Every structure is written in structure tokens, then in C-alpha cells.
N, C-alpha and C positions, 0 to 999 in steps of 0.2 A: 745406541744401547750394548751395554756391559754385562756379558755372562758372567753370576757370580760362581764361585767354587760349590760345589755340593752341599758340600759342610757347613759353608755359611749359610745357604738356604735353608738345610734343615738346623741349623741353628737358631733361626728366624721364628722356628713355630714349635720347635722341640727343647726339651731337655731330657737326658741319657733316663732319668727314673720318674720322670712324669708321666700321664696319660696323657693329659691333652695342657693347652695353655691358653690360659683368656686373654691375656696380652701379648701381642705378637714383640719380638725384638728387633728393635732396627739397628743394632750395635754390629751384628757380624757383616752387615752391608754397607756402613758407614755413618750409620744416622745415632741415636740419643738411646742408650743401654734401659731395658724396662726396668731396671731396680732404679734407677732415677726417677722416670715417670711413675714408677708405683710411690716413691718416697713424696714425690711432689702431691699426688692423689693423696695418700693420708694425710698430707700437712693442711691440704685447704680447711677439712672442717676444726682441725685445731686453730690454723690460724683466726679463721670466722670467730671463735670463740673466744681468741684472744683481744681480736678487734671489738667484739660487742659487748664482753662483759669483763672493761678494764673498768675502772672507778673513774673514768672521766664521760665515757659514754653511758655507763651502768648509771649514775648519776642524773645524765640529761633524760634518758631514757624511763627509767626504773623497770621494775620487774617484772611488770606483764607486759609492757612492749619489747623489753629484751627480751624475751621469752619468744615472742609471737614474730621478730625480726629475725631471731637465730633460725627456727622452724623455715619461715621462708626464705633466706638465704641457704639454708641447707640444702633444699629441694634445688635451688638453682645452681649448686654446689654438686648434685648427684647429676642434674641432665649435663654439667660441665664434664666430669668423669666420665659417663657414657659417651659426648662427642668425642673428647680426648682418645678413650681406648676405641672408637668407629674409626676414627680418622689414622688414627698409626695402624689398624690392622688392616684397613684399607691402602694404606701407604706401600706396607710390607708384601701384600699381596699384588699390587700392580709391579711395584719393583723386581719381586722374583719371579713373574708368571713367563717371563720369557724364557729366561735361564731353566723356569722348571719345564718349561715345551721342549726345551734342548735335550736335557736329559732324559726326561719321561713322557715322548711325543702322545701316548695311546693312555695318560692316565691324565684326570681331572684332578687337578690341584684342590679344589672347593671341596669335591667328593673325600681326597684323602683329609682335609681338615674339618667336615662336618661333624656333628656330632649326632646324628641322624645315623639310621639304617644305610650303609653304602657297601658296595664292595669292598672298600680299602678300611673298611671299620676298624681292621685289626692291625692299622698301621704300627701303631704303638710296639704292641707287644712283636711284632717283626723289626723294628727298629732298634729296640731296646737291647738286644746282645751284640748288634752290628756296628754301634756308634762309634766304636774305639777301630774301627777297620781307615786304613787309609782311604784315598780319595778313589780310588779305582776300582778296588775291591768293594769299598762302599757300594759304588754304582753295580757295579754287577749283581751283586748280592740284592739289591734294591729291586734289580728288575725281576731276579728269580722270585723275592716277594711277593713283588708287584702280580706277576704272572700265577703262581699258588694261589693268590688271593682272591684273583677273576676265577682261578679253576674251582675253589671251594663255592664261590658265590655266583656261579654259571645261569643257576634259577632269576637272580634277580637281576642280571646283567642282560639276561633276554625279556624279563619283565619292563624293564626300562626303556629299551630298544623297542619293543613293541607300543610304549606309553607315547614313546618322542614321534615312532611313525604314524598314529594315529592322529596326531596335531596337524 
């Protein structure tokens, strides 16, 4: 299992000006770029439209069946899009989890990426001014940022620990 550079790890789920990313990016760790996946996902409904509403197929089906097929296949395309995004995000998390734990052993990556209320909900606000730093400086600055986030949200951390200890 290889350790990825911190900037590569952060590039998989952040952009300097973005607050959250829906589709993680495999390109920094040797996979497919999220822009190519996005282009593919946006092209699926257009390809479906071109296949169903071309003159040959449209004349065979007629207008009513073409519309029904389009709607049915569009729901299948939406399921495919959901599954592709889920698989890519899961694959990114699996690949970077060990490296993340090497850099930040006390910080749960899933909490950082969560859109809910976590001690690290302000991660993107802290990361935005730091993204241009070099690797070592970035690592030190992020450690300080995580400590500051934990201090600001210590009531939430204590409540989460109490909840875990009850189970």
C-alpha cells in the first residue's frame, strides 16, 4: 500500500475555491479524471436521445413508444449515474484512507468529508487559504487547523464520545 502525497490526497476531494465536491477525482492518485467522468455522465442522456429519436428507430416505435422508452431508459441512466459516482467515491476513499491516517491519525476522513454537522465542518474554509503551500508547510498548517476545529467544537466531540461509549 503506497502513501500518496498530501496534495494529491486533498486534490481528490477538494478544489481551492470549492466548498464540497460531489464527484471525487481519481486523477491525482493515478485514475480517471473527474472531468472525463462528468463528460461521460452528461453525454449518457444525449446518447440515449440520439438512439431513440433517430429516424429509423423513431419510425419503428412511433411517438408514444419512443417517449415511454426514453423515460424508462432515462431512469436506468440515472441509476447508472448514481452507481458510477458511488463507486468512484468509494474507490477514492479506499485508496486514500491509509495515507490520510498516516498524515492525520486522529482525524476521521469521513467526518471531514461529511456534509452534516461534524467537528470538521469548516475544513474547506480552513483549507482555502492554505492550498498554495508546500507539502510540509501544508501538513503543519492543517494539523493546526484540525486542532483549532476540535477546540471550537469540543462540546460536539464530547457528545459524540459519550454517544459511542453508550453503545
